[in-house]
C-alpha positions in Angstrom: 84.2 83.6 82.2 84.1 86.4 84.8 84.4 85.2 88.4 83.1 87.5 91.2 84.0 87.2 94.9 82.0 89.1 97.4 83.0 89.3 101.1 80.1 90.6 103.1 78.5 90.5 106.5 75.9 87.8 107.1 72.2 88.3 107.4 71.0 89.1 103.9 67.8 87.2 103.3 67.9 84.5 100.6 65.5 86.4 98.2 67.7 89.5 98.5 70.8 87.4 97.8 69.1 86.1 94.7 68.2 89.6 93.4 71.8 90.7 94.1 73.2 87.8 92.1 70.8 88.4 89.2 71.8 92.1 89.1 75.5 91.3 89.2 75.0 88.8 86.3 73.0 91.4 84.3 75.6 94.1 84.8 78.4 91.7 83.6 76.2 90.6 80.7 76.2 94.2 79.4 80.0 94.0 78.9 80.7 90.4 78.1 78.6 88.6 75.5 77.8 85.7 75.6 78.4 85.3 79.3 78.6 82.7 82.0 79.5 83.9 85.4 80.5 82.4 88.7 79.7 84.5 91.8 81.0 83.5 95.2 79.5 85.0 98.4 81.5 84.6 101.5 79.9 85.9 104.7 81.9 87.0 107.7 80.3 88.0 110.9 81.4 91.3 112.5 83.3 89.3 115.2 85.5 87.8 112.4 86.6 91.1 110.9 88.8 93.9 112.3 89.7 97.3 111.0 92.7 99.0 112.5 92.8 96.4 115.2 89.2 96.9 116.3 86.6 94.2 115.9 83.7 95.3 113.7 81.4 93.7 116.3 82.4 96.7 118.5 81.6 99.2 115.7 78.1 100.7 116.0 78.0 101.8 112.4 78.8 98.3 111.2 76.2 96.7 113.5 73.6 99.2 112.2 74.4 98.3 108.6 74.1 94.6 109.4 70.7 95.2 110.9 69.6 97.2 107.9 70.7 94.4 105.6 68.6 91.9 107.5 65.5 94.0 107.1 65.8 94.3 103.3 
């Protein structure tokens, strides 16, 4: 059974998360038959993630991406 872990910023609407999970399952189903999958989504706010010592909550590109995800 494939197990998928996704670490992502928060804000994706529930219906978008559902579509994402369905598409991930469908992609795995093309390779593994028959298939059961476990998909774990862990959301981390930009204030909980740093790149090169800089909080992502201070990164305009990250904040723009989070806002785009919320509008999907």
